[in-house]
C-alpha positions as a printed Julia matrix, in Angstrom:
771×3 Matrix{Float64}:
   7.28   64.13  -10.24
  10.36   65.72  -11.92
  12.36   62.62  -11.27
   9.7    60.4   -12.93
   9.66   62.56  -16.21
  13.32   62.3   -16.21
  13.36   58.83  -16.23
  10.53   58.59  -18.77
  12.48   60.99  -21.24
  15.73   59.19  -21.03
  14.12   55.88  -21.65
  12.47   57.2   -24.76
  15.91   57.74  -26.01
  17.46   54.74  -25.05
  14.9    52.41  -26.26
  15.09   54.1   -29.89
  18.6    53.05  -30.12
  18.51   49.67  -28.54
  15.45   48.27  -30.29
  16.66   49.61  -33.7
  19.86   47.62  -33.59
  17.96   44.43  -32.17
  15.37   44.69  -34.98
  17.93   44.91  -37.92
  20.4    42.43  -36.66
  18.08   39.77  -35.19
  16.16   39.9   -38.53
  19.47   38.68  -40.28
  19.59   35.38  -38.45
  17.95   32.34  -39.49
  16.58   29.86  -37.14
  18.55   26.64  -37.02
  16.27   23.65  -37.38
  16.17   21.38  -34.47
  17.76   17.79  -34.98
  15.64   15.03  -34.68
  16.14   11.23  -34.34
  14.4     8.1   -34.47
  14.96    5.24  -31.64
  16.63    1.96  -32.47
  14.0    -0.41  -34.02
  12.81   -2.84  -31.19
  10.55   -5.67  -31.61
   7.1    -4.66  -30.91
   6.14   -6.66  -27.72
   3.65   -9.33  -27.62
   0.98   -9.51  -25.14
   3.05  -11.76  -23.13
   6.07   -9.68  -23.31
   4.39   -6.83  -21.7
   3.38   -8.92  -18.73
   5.2    -9.62  -15.65
   6.63  -12.73  -15.76
   7.65  -15.15  -13.2
   9.82  -18.27  -13.92
   9.3   -21.58  -12.42
   7.35  -24.76  -12.73
   4.34  -23.34  -10.95
   2.82  -20.43  -12.78
  -0.1   -19.15  -11.83
  -2.74  -18.65  -14.55
  -3.77  -15.09  -13.8
  -2.65  -12.23  -11.5
  -3.95  -10.0    -9.23
  -5.6    -7.02  -10.6
  -4.14   -3.77   -9.78
  -5.36   -0.3    -9.11
  -8.42    1.83  -10.08
  -6.85    2.47  -13.64
  -5.69   -1.17  -14.13
  -5.23   -2.19  -17.49
  -7.93   -4.91  -18.29
  -4.98   -7.26  -19.69
  -4.04   -9.57  -16.99
  -0.58   -9.77  -15.73
   1.07  -13.02  -15.15
   3.96  -13.79  -12.71
   6.41  -16.78  -12.77
   9.0   -16.95   -9.79
  12.45  -18.18   -9.95
  12.53  -21.69   -9.45
  12.18  -22.65   -6.06
  11.12  -19.24   -4.65
   7.46  -18.68   -3.37
   5.43  -16.31   -5.15
   4.95  -12.77   -4.05
   1.68  -13.14   -3.89
   1.52  -16.57   -1.99
  -1.51  -18.77   -1.11
  -2.64  -22.32   -1.56
  -2.68  -24.0    -5.02
  -4.99  -26.5    -6.85
  -3.78  -29.46   -8.29
  -3.69  -27.51  -11.63
  -1.3   -25.08   -9.79
  -4.05  -22.31   -9.86
  -4.36  -20.32   -6.79
  -7.73  -20.43   -4.91
  -9.61  -17.71   -2.79
 -13.07  -16.41   -2.23
 -13.88  -13.37   -3.98
 -16.02  -10.5    -2.22
 -19.24   -9.1    -3.41
 -20.35   -5.51   -3.41
 -22.01   -4.48   -0.02
 -19.54   -7.22    2.14
 -17.86   -5.62    5.17
 -14.41   -6.78    5.75
 -12.53   -6.25    9.19
 -15.52   -4.5    10.5
 -14.3    -1.33    8.84
 -14.47   -1.41    5.2
 -17.52   -1.85    3.01
 -16.95   -3.3    -0.6
 -18.45   -0.79   -3.2
 -17.44   -2.41   -6.59
 -14.77   -4.84   -7.95
 -11.98   -3.09  -10.07
 -10.49   -6.24  -11.05
 -10.26  -10.05  -10.61
  -7.74  -12.91  -11.02
  -7.05  -16.5   -10.07
  -4.89  -15.15   -7.1
  -7.03  -11.78   -5.92
  -9.1    -9.04   -6.42
  -9.09   -5.36   -6.17
 -12.05   -3.55   -4.86
 -13.11   -0.02   -4.29
 -14.0     0.39   -0.57
 -15.44    2.82    1.94
 -13.92    3.19    5.44
 -17.05    3.06    7.48
 -15.15    5.37   10.27
 -13.88    8.2     8.13
 -16.41    7.83    5.2
 -13.36    8.15    2.49
 -12.69    6.0    -0.38
 -10.03    3.4    -0.76
  -8.6     0.74   -2.82
  -8.26   -2.87   -1.4
  -6.23   -5.69   -2.37
  -7.32   -9.18   -1.68
  -5.36  -12.17   -1.88
  -3.69  -15.06   -0.32
   0.1   -15.64    0.79
   2.76  -13.2     1.61
   2.79   -9.59    1.86
   5.98   -8.38   -0.17
   4.22   -5.42   -1.43
   3.07   -4.35    2.04
   6.71   -4.59    3.43
   7.4    -2.1     0.53
   4.92    0.39    0.51
   4.68    0.95    4.27
   8.44    2.51    4.3
   7.13    4.92    1.44
   5.17    8.48    1.42
   5.85   10.33   -1.9
   3.16   12.48   -3.94
   3.91    9.93   -6.86
   3.61    6.62   -5.08
   0.32    5.04   -3.43
   0.0     5.24    0.0
  -0.66    2.1     2.19
  -3.43    2.77    4.77
  -4.13   -0.53    6.39
  -2.8    -4.28    6.25
  -4.86   -7.06    8.01
  -5.37  -10.84    7.68
  -8.39  -13.09    7.88
  -7.29  -16.89    7.88
  -5.47  -17.39    4.51
  -6.64  -14.22    2.97
  -4.5   -11.04    2.83
  -5.65   -7.61    2.4
  -3.95   -4.05    1.68
  -5.61   -1.01    1.77
  -4.0     1.81   -0.39
  -4.91    5.23   -1.76
  -7.36    5.22   -4.33
  -5.64    6.34   -7.52
  -7.98    7.65  -10.6
  -6.61    7.56  -13.88
  -5.47    5.66  -16.9
  -2.22    3.33  -17.43
   0.36    4.99  -19.43
  -0.07    2.95  -22.85
  -4.22    3.46  -22.29
  -3.42    7.34  -21.82
  -0.96    7.58  -24.86
  -3.55    5.59  -27.17
  -6.45    7.83  -25.95
  -4.17   11.3   -26.47
  -2.33   10.42  -29.57
  -3.08   14.06  -30.83
  -1.8    15.7   -27.58
   0.97   13.31  -26.6
   4.47   15.0   -27.14
   7.84   14.99  -25.99
   7.47   17.75  -23.7
   4.65   15.72  -21.84
   6.6    12.71  -21.97
   9.84   14.4   -20.32
   7.4    15.97  -17.44
   6.41   12.44  -16.86
  10.01   11.23  -16.48
  10.8    14.03  -14.2
   7.99   13.21  -12.07
   8.7     9.32  -12.19
  12.49    9.84  -11.43
  11.86   12.02   -8.55
   9.53    9.08   -6.95
  12.44    6.62   -8.06
  15.18    8.74   -6.38
  12.86    8.84   -3.34
  12.36    4.69   -3.05
  15.83    4.03   -4.14
  17.05    6.09   -0.98
  15.02    3.59    0.99
  17.1     0.88   -0.76
  14.21   -0.38   -2.77
  14.37   -1.38   -6.48
  10.7    -1.33   -8.09
  11.87   -4.2   -10.51
   8.58   -3.91  -12.78
   8.42   -0.42  -14.23
   6.17   -0.6   -17.55
   3.35    1.42  -19.03
   0.64   -0.78  -17.17
   2.42    0.22  -13.7
   2.35    4.12  -14.54
  -0.9     5.54  -13.79
  -1.68    9.14  -15.31
  -4.13   11.16  -13.49
  -6.67   13.81  -14.85
  -4.2    16.49  -13.86
  -1.2    14.59  -15.65
   0.48   13.4   -12.61
   2.31   10.29  -13.07
   1.68    7.61  -10.19
   3.89    4.48   -9.89
   1.93    1.59   -8.64
   2.36   -2.48   -8.29
   5.26   -3.06   -5.84
   4.52   -6.79   -6.12
   8.07   -8.06   -7.23
   9.89   -4.94   -5.94
  13.09   -5.78   -3.86
  14.23   -4.5    -0.37
  17.64   -4.94    0.81
  17.87   -7.21    3.77
  19.49   -4.71    6.37
  22.02   -1.84    5.81
  24.73   -3.87    5.02
  23.31   -6.07    2.27
  24.83   -5.55   -1.23
  22.61   -7.48   -3.15
  18.61   -7.52   -4.18
  16.44  -10.47   -4.65
  15.07  -10.89   -8.24
  11.14  -11.94   -7.87
  10.33  -11.8   -11.73
  10.46   -9.48  -14.78
   8.54   -8.31  -17.75
  10.51   -9.26  -20.79
   9.86   -6.33  -23.16
  10.92   -3.76  -20.24
  13.52   -5.7   -17.94
  17.05   -5.18  -17.98
  19.66   -8.03  -19.34
  20.95   -8.26  -15.84
  17.19   -8.91  -14.48
  16.31  -11.18  -17.45
  19.52  -13.27  -16.36
  18.81  -13.19  -12.53
  22.31  -11.89  -11.99
  23.28  -10.9    -8.71
  24.38   -7.43   -9.72
  21.0    -5.72   -9.69
  21.05   -2.08   -8.45
  19.25    1.39   -9.28
  20.45    1.22  -13.0
  17.84   -1.72  -13.48
  14.91    0.74  -12.88
  16.6     3.51  -15.16
  16.6     0.75  -18.07
  12.92   -0.34  -17.49
  11.93    3.65  -17.3
  13.67    4.44  -20.52
  12.24    1.25  -22.19
   8.79    2.4   -20.98
   8.89    5.75  -22.42
  10.57    4.74  -25.76
   7.6     2.16  -26.06
   5.15    5.0   -26.42
   7.15    6.81  -28.76
   7.94    3.76  -30.94
   6.5     5.03  -33.96
   7.31    8.79  -33.48
  10.44   10.88  -34.29
  11.67   12.74  -31.17
  14.51   15.1   -30.75
  18.11   14.03  -31.11
  18.73   15.08  -27.5
  15.82   13.18  -26.03
  16.68    9.99  -28.07
  20.1    10.05  -26.65
  18.92   10.39  -23.04
  16.58    7.32  -24.01
  19.2     5.23  -25.37
  21.5     6.01  -22.42
  18.85    4.67  -20.07
  18.44    1.29  -22.13
  22.22    0.69  -22.67
  22.82   -3.01  -22.63
  25.96   -2.6   -20.5
  24.7    -1.16  -17.26
  27.83    0.77  -16.68
  27.1     3.02  -20.0
  23.71    3.98  -18.24
  23.08    6.95  -15.93
  24.71    6.37  -12.65
  21.4     7.08  -10.63
  18.16    8.54  -11.05
  19.22   11.95   -9.83
  21.67   12.5   -12.49
  18.93   11.32  -14.98
  16.47   13.64  -13.4
  19.08   16.65  -13.66
  19.53   15.81  -17.41
  15.86   15.83  -17.99
  15.39   19.16  -16.33
  18.43   20.61  -18.34
  16.54   19.48  -21.54
  13.33   20.85  -20.4
  14.97   24.07  -19.77
  16.8    24.24  -23.24
  13.44   23.27  -25.07
  11.7    26.05  -23.39
  14.57   28.56  -23.97
  14.77   27.4   -27.64
  10.93   27.99  -28.09
  11.25   31.33  -26.84
  14.22   32.11  -28.85
  12.6    31.3   -32.07
   9.33   33.16  -31.16
  11.18   36.16  -30.43
  13.38   35.95  -33.56
  10.48   35.08  -35.86
   8.91   38.5   -34.48
  11.77   40.56  -34.54
  12.44   39.7   -38.32
   8.83   40.96  -39.01
   8.7    43.98  -36.74
  12.4    45.15  -36.99
  11.41   48.3   -38.74
   8.21   49.04  -37.06
  10.13   48.59  -33.75
  12.43   51.39  -34.44
   9.41   53.71  -34.52
   7.33   52.19  -31.63
  10.35   51.33  -29.64
  10.85   54.67  -28.31
   7.44   54.86  -26.82
   7.64   51.1   -25.63
  10.72   51.52  -23.68
   9.86   54.93  -22.31
   6.92   53.08  -20.73
   9.05   50.35  -19.73
  11.27   52.67  -17.92
   8.2    54.22  -16.37
   7.01   50.84  -15.25
  10.12   49.87  -13.82
  10.07   53.13  -11.52
   6.58   52.22  -10.78
   7.38   48.64   -9.91
  10.02   49.27   -7.59
   7.78   51.88   -5.56
   5.14   49.6    -5.26
   4.12   47.66   -2.01
   3.94   43.79   -1.71
   1.31   42.42    0.69
   1.27   39.0     1.91
  -1.82   37.2     3.44
  -1.58   37.71    7.34
  -1.37   33.59    7.56
   0.45   30.76    9.4
   0.56   27.94    7.01
   0.24   24.22    8.39
   0.49   21.57    5.98
   0.65   17.74    6.23
   3.48   15.84    4.55
   3.02   15.78    0.48
   0.42   18.28    0.29
   0.21   21.59   -1.5
  -1.27   24.85   -0.88
  -1.55   27.84   -3.39
  -0.57   31.36   -2.27
  -1.0    34.74   -3.81
   0.87   38.06   -3.25
  -0.93   41.25   -3.6
   0.9    44.18   -5.28
  -0.09   48.04   -4.24
   0.93   50.73   -6.33
   1.7    54.28   -5.23
  -1.71   55.47   -6.87
  -3.5    52.84   -4.9
  -3.99   50.41   -7.7
  -3.71   46.83   -6.68
  -3.36   43.45   -8.29
  -1.98   39.85   -7.74
   1.68   39.76   -8.49
   2.27   37.01  -11.36
   3.84   34.02   -9.84
   6.81   33.7   -12.37
   7.72   37.27  -11.42
   8.73   36.04   -7.73
  11.9    34.14   -7.1
  11.58   32.15   -3.83
  14.12   30.07   -1.95
  13.56   27.71    0.96
  15.79   27.68    4.12
  15.41   23.98    4.02
  14.37   22.45    0.59
  13.57   19.3     2.46
  10.89   20.33    4.21
   8.94   22.81    1.95
   9.55   24.66   -1.33
   7.41   27.18   -3.2
   7.02   26.69   -6.92
   4.83   28.35   -9.44
   2.36   29.91   -6.68
   2.08   26.61   -4.68
   3.61   25.79   -1.38
   4.89   22.1    -1.72
   5.28   20.32    1.6
   7.6    17.44    1.71
   8.71   16.46    5.45
   7.86   17.39    8.87
   9.49   20.22   10.23
   9.65   23.77   10.07
  11.18   26.06    7.5
  10.98   29.82    6.0
  10.28   30.44    2.65
  12.16   33.65    1.48
  10.89   35.63   -1.78
  12.23   38.7    -3.57
  10.97   41.16   -6.2
  13.07   44.09   -7.31
  14.4    45.5    -3.91
  11.64   43.88   -1.99
  12.04   40.89    0.29
   9.32   38.53    1.62
   9.32   35.56    4.2
   6.59   32.81    4.85
   6.93   30.55    7.91
   5.93   27.07    7.14
   5.01   24.21    9.41
   4.72   20.62    7.92
   3.22   18.01   10.12
   3.19   14.37    9.91
  -0.7    14.5     9.61
  -3.23   11.82   10.39
  -3.67    8.89    8.43
  -6.31    9.23    5.69
  -6.81   12.91    6.26
  -5.24   15.93    4.25
  -4.11   18.91    6.23
  -3.49   22.12    4.53
  -4.38   25.07    6.58
  -3.82   28.73    6.15
  -4.2    30.55    9.77
  -5.0    34.28   10.2
  -2.22   35.84   11.87
  -4.72   38.69   13.11
  -7.05   36.34   14.68
  -7.16   36.06   18.58
  -9.64   33.85   20.77
 -10.77   34.73   24.37
 -12.95   33.47   26.77
 -16.31   35.38   26.75
 -18.22   33.77   29.69
 -18.11   30.6    31.57
 -15.79   29.43   34.42
 -15.91   25.74   33.11
 -18.05   24.35   35.82
 -21.2    22.81   34.68
 -23.66   25.09   36.58
 -26.13   27.6    36.31
 -24.9    30.67   38.53
 -26.1    34.26   37.95
 -24.35   37.51   38.87
 -21.51   39.13   37.18
 -20.36   38.17   33.87
 -16.82   37.4    34.65
 -18.18   35.13   37.66
 -21.22   33.56   36.12
 -21.26   29.87   35.41
 -23.01   28.21   32.52
 -24.18   24.65   32.5
 -24.24   23.82   28.57
 -24.35   26.77   26.35
 -25.43   26.09   23.11
 -26.65   29.29   21.27
 -26.24   32.94   21.39
 -28.0    35.97   19.9
 -28.31   39.86   20.45
 -31.87   41.71   20.3
 -32.05   45.53   20.97
 -28.74   45.62   22.84
 -29.28   42.66   25.29
 -27.59   39.39   24.88
 -29.2    36.1    25.18
 -27.84   32.35   25.54
 -29.72   29.09   25.21
 -28.06   27.31   28.22
 -30.84   24.7    29.31
 -32.44   27.76   30.54
 -32.78   31.24   28.77
 -29.99   33.45   30.12
 -29.72   37.15   29.51
 -26.54   39.14   29.76
 -27.26   42.76   30.22
 -24.7    45.58   31.26
 -22.37   42.88   32.69
 -24.91   40.99   34.77
 -26.25   37.58   33.96
 -30.03   36.68   34.96
 -32.3    33.65   34.08
 -35.72   33.57   32.46
 -38.07   30.97   33.78
 -39.67   29.21   30.52
 -41.4    26.67   32.44
 -41.65   23.29   30.6
 -39.73   24.54   27.5
 -36.05   24.23   27.09
 -34.54   26.69   24.71
 -32.09   25.04   22.26
 -31.26   27.36   19.2
 -31.6    31.26   19.41
 -31.96   33.67   16.57
 -32.79   37.43   16.36
 -35.51   38.53   14.12
 -37.2    41.84   13.46
 -39.85   41.79   15.88
 -38.33   39.74   18.76
 -36.03   36.88   19.78
 -36.89   33.46   18.18
 -36.02   30.13   20.03
 -36.48   26.53   19.06
 -37.19   24.46   22.14
 -36.31   20.68   22.61
 -39.14   18.17   22.66
 -41.65   18.43   25.67
 -44.51   16.27   26.91
 -48.17   17.83   26.2
 -50.58   15.53   27.47
 -50.02   12.28   25.19
 -48.08   13.84   22.61
 -44.64   14.98   22.31
 -44.14   18.31   20.88
 -41.63   20.78   19.62
 -41.71   24.0    17.92
 -40.48   27.66   17.81
 -41.43   30.4    19.9
 -40.86   34.4    19.85
 -39.89   36.12   22.75
 -40.43   40.06   23.23
 -38.36   40.59   26.26
 -39.77   44.25   26.78
 -43.21   43.03   27.11
 -42.07   39.51   28.87
 -44.42   37.58   26.52
 -43.29   34.29   25.1
 -45.79   33.58   21.66
 -45.85   30.41   19.99
 -44.92   30.84   16.18
 -45.76   27.06   15.26
 -45.37   23.35   16.92
 -45.65   20.0    15.84
 -46.25   16.73   17.12
 -43.32   14.38   16.54
 -41.21   11.61   18.0
 -37.5    11.27   17.65
 -37.2    14.17   15.94
 -35.66   17.7    16.75
 -35.05   21.19   15.19
 -31.36   21.21   14.56
 -31.23   24.69   13.42
 -33.49   27.29   11.96
 -33.55   30.79    9.83
 -35.94   33.5    10.3
 -36.34   35.09    6.78
 -38.52   38.06    5.34
 -41.55   35.6     4.77
 -41.2    32.83    7.01
 -38.88   30.54    8.89
 -36.99   27.86    7.56
 -35.9    24.86    9.66
 -34.17   21.54    9.83
 -36.23   18.69   11.19
 -33.98   15.98   11.98
 -34.95   12.45   12.73
 -32.08   11.05   15.25
 -32.81    7.53   14.65
 -32.66    7.48   10.95
 -30.21   10.23   10.48
 -32.39   12.03    7.9
 -33.27   15.54    7.85
 -36.31   17.55    6.26
 -36.11   21.29    5.22
 -39.33   22.78    6.33
 -40.79   26.21    6.03
 -43.23   28.4     7.94
 -44.95   31.11    6.19
 -45.94   34.06    8.29
 -49.03   35.03    6.14
 -50.76   31.51    5.76
 -49.5    30.26    9.24
 -48.66   26.89    7.67
 -45.93   24.63    7.49
 -44.65   22.89    4.32
 -41.73   20.55    3.54
 -39.37   21.92    0.93
 -36.82   18.88    1.03
 -37.59   15.4     2.44
 -35.4    12.61    3.56
 -31.95   14.3     3.09
 -29.02   13.22    4.79
 -28.62   14.63    8.16
 -27.94   18.22    7.96
 -27.09   20.37   11.28
 -26.89   23.92   10.16
 -28.61   26.47    8.09
 -27.32   30.26    7.24
 -28.5    32.94    4.82
 -26.13   35.73    3.22
 -27.26   39.35    2.59
 -27.81   38.42   -1.37
 -30.55   35.82   -0.1
 -28.31   32.69   -0.91
 -29.3    29.71    1.72
 -26.47   27.37    2.77
 -26.92   24.22    4.43
 -24.36   21.86    6.08
 -24.04   18.38    5.92
 -21.55   16.8     8.23
 -21.47   13.21    7.38
 -20.97   13.89    3.9
 -18.34   16.53    4.46
 -20.32   18.95    2.3
 -22.04   22.49    2.3
 -24.77   23.09   -0.18
 -26.8    25.94   -1.54
 -30.58   25.86   -1.35
 -31.84   26.63   -5.18
 -35.35   26.15   -5.89
 -34.64   26.37   -9.41
 -32.68   23.31   -9.84
 -34.11   19.51   -9.93
 -32.79   18.4    -6.55
 -33.14   22.02   -5.16
 -29.52   21.53   -3.59
 -26.54   22.49   -5.37
 -22.85   22.22   -4.45
 -20.91   24.8    -2.84
 -18.04   23.61   -1.07
 -16.41   20.39    0.42
 -15.72   16.96   -1.02
 -18.17   14.27   -0.48
 -16.81   11.4     1.81
 -13.41   13.1     1.9
 -12.7    13.94    5.45
  -9.98   16.49    5.26
  -9.01   19.96    6.53
  -7.94   21.9     3.49
  -8.14   25.72    3.13
  -7.94   28.04   -0.05
 -10.3    28.58   -2.93
 -11.2    24.82   -3.0
 -11.76   23.97    0.4
 -12.55   20.38    2.19
 -13.94   19.91    5.22
 -13.73   17.08    8.08
 -17.3    17.74    9.54
 -18.78   20.84    8.99
 -21.11   20.92   12.03
 -22.52   24.69   12.28
 -22.72   27.82   10.34
 -22.86   31.54   10.77
 -22.68   34.71    8.57
 -21.51   38.43    8.48
 -23.89   39.03    5.77
 -21.38   38.23    2.82
 -18.96   35.48    4.06
 -19.66   32.12    5.87
 -18.04   30.67    9.04
 -17.88   27.12    9.56
 -17.49   25.04   12.59
 -15.42   22.21   11.4
 -15.4    19.22   13.97
 -13.29   21.28   16.36
 -12.16   24.32   14.54
 -13.57   27.66   13.24
 -12.86   28.34    9.66
 -14.06   31.19    7.26
 -15.2    31.12    3.41
 -14.77   34.35    1.95
 -17.41   34.62   -1.05
 -17.41   37.16   -4.03
 -20.24   36.94   -6.58
 -21.26   33.7    -5.43
 -17.82   32.21   -5.54
 -15.37   31.16   -2.97
 -12.21   33.18   -3.28
 -10.38   32.03   -0.36
 -10.94   29.94    3.04
  -8.95   30.46    6.29
  -8.51   28.99    9.66
  -9.38   31.49   12.56
  -9.23   29.25   15.71
  -8.45   25.63   16.76
  -6.24   22.77   15.51
  -6.75   19.56   13.38
  -4.42   17.5    14.89
  -6.47   18.01   18.32
  -4.62   17.88   21.62
  -6.22   16.28   24.79
  -6.64   19.36   26.82
  -8.22   22.37   25.82
  -5.95   25.68   25.46
  -8.78   28.43   25.99
  -6.92   31.58   24.75
  -4.43   32.84   22.15
  -3.53   33.11   18.3
  -5.62   31.22   15.85
  -3.19   28.14   15.81
  -2.51   27.95   19.47
  -5.86   27.41   20.91
  -7.79   23.99   20.95
 -11.23   22.83   21.79
 -13.19   19.66   23.09
 -15.4    18.03   20.28
 -19.14   18.35   20.63
 -21.68   17.65   17.88
 -23.79   20.52   19.67
 -21.12   23.33   19.49
 -22.79   26.37   18.07
 -21.58   29.5    16.44
 -23.11   33.29   15.85
 -21.73   36.22   14.52
 -22.64   39.33   16.43
 -21.05   42.86   16.05
 -17.71   41.7    14.22
 -17.02   38.81   16.24
 -17.76   35.07   16.26
 -19.05   33.3    19.54
 -18.53   29.66   19.98
 -20.75   28.04   22.43
 -19.33   24.91   23.97
 -22.1    22.74   25.82
 -19.54   20.03   26.72
 -16.86   22.32   28.52
 -19.33   24.84   29.62
 -17.55   27.89   28.21
 -18.43   30.64   25.47
 -15.47   31.88   23.57
 -15.04   34.81   21.17
 -12.94   35.08   18.11
 -11.9    38.47   16.85
 -10.15   38.84   13.29
């Protein structure tokens, strides 16, 4: 404590002197006004001049529409004389290309269903479509002729470029399926955000685009058609470069020239317009500069930014930036200078106003600063005990907990931590977000005061159309609780007993029960079997007055029945709670509550589910929700919130009688089949739910994941057991990421005494996960 007071005292004296000098001298300085400039006058492009033009005798009347955010203005294409159109296809006598457009609802290649038309032209159309196997959304281009764009995009995988998912043909028709990009073309974005559009935002867009161009240039690809219509700005201000229809790819590593397929007059470089044979990466630099200059055509910008744009647009390409990497570094340098200048002006302005008060306040301020320095250096930094697995070009937020000597805790601000990657080509950490780049493994190293942090990162190539961004608990362990892997019903010692198809597990009064085709009892390490006659138990839940079990449909005279029963093991009595007569239905899950039993009644022919309720007092069954997309699981936390899993829609909902639909969103993204952890999780196929009273456990396809909840809000999601990229053979035990599971729609999970039990009917094992 003496040392602490000594530090504070010395700090008080030092701050008085330092701040007095800073305040007095900085107050005499005057801010130098920023130098500004206007770009040289360039003729305002006409409609034709902002469209891609292909030279030659056969000019198509209209182009293929582009992506989701395609400018409604049509793009036109004319090819150099003698060259075939990049879009290809047959021509009518008038020179127009002909094809049969698709209607909403049409199914293509037995895999993609057309949802709506995004744009149409004489050469083809673009549609929003649904992948019938995965359920996610894509953009599908439909046209006739060659597939130059496919040849380009299939080589590329970058966060600022569309990702190709499928290419196929049907006679003369050609199809390319690409990632579904939502946003606005740059010029439309600029018109809609005139008040918000500024130089800083434009620099940010250019930095993103130069990173994308650097990537494609390294693949020996020149885009050839950069213009406002071909840059999409998303809602989170990311710039996506689209339309590789006239892009050029070197023919082999030894080739030195690129083929010119066309150009856009207002944005093409002189060498591209002249169809010269000296095309290189600087052609794209010219077009990028012209594009950004176009959106600032009526604005005054800084002298430094104007110099960058003018160098990009130099008529002599030797005067331009040598490559986009150099341009990117210059933009980052300018961005840093602007931030520093802004901070400096704000600081000087403040110091001029407060120079005299700071002399008085400074003593206390620096004293407090000295104390805080001492406090920070003696704090502890705590990283989540996680292994991070991400697919290429994906992101994962991360936070570091800071714990002080007095027990106080907080999340350490991202800007206070300095991170470095042992291999930046695999992954980096910026602004609190892990950015996965290419497949491989690396270690992120962080520092704060005298403290060091390390985070191992694994980046995987991933699965087509599926995002993988998982945080694995380092403390979670998986083991085999029961079962030998042989599909049999053998009683005896637990370690030797065999289970046929374990479906569910529950504890009641210190005895464990398993639904395994029969009702199996586990007591004092011994397994015995109950004879329930014609009834086959399916799902078990423990209640206050006994063990509840749903049963599979059985024949009762001329009727098919199903229902829920209550077992009193002490009295060895099985009592009917309720039964219903039905056909082609099953109780997929149920939930004993204070006033009754919630249950999911699923029609497995139609794939629809009713949420029913049995009232203990009136002994009546009512339907709370009818005809919902199939639901397979229900769980309730101690605050009374009821959660429902809808695997085909990849969603988890909350049941809320106060809203009109009685269902409100909780987690997941509809029709997006992904494995994503964190505060905004996504699920591939959430099949089963369990709860420890506060948090939610989810069986997602063949993985166990945990959602942490505080005040009804998701604070984090982590993975406890299993792999997204499932191996062929199961690995039964090990750490969270080491184990694997066979897939079964009937896998059940139950939380009992701090552990999660996983019942696997297909492999005849019961496994236990301990955090």
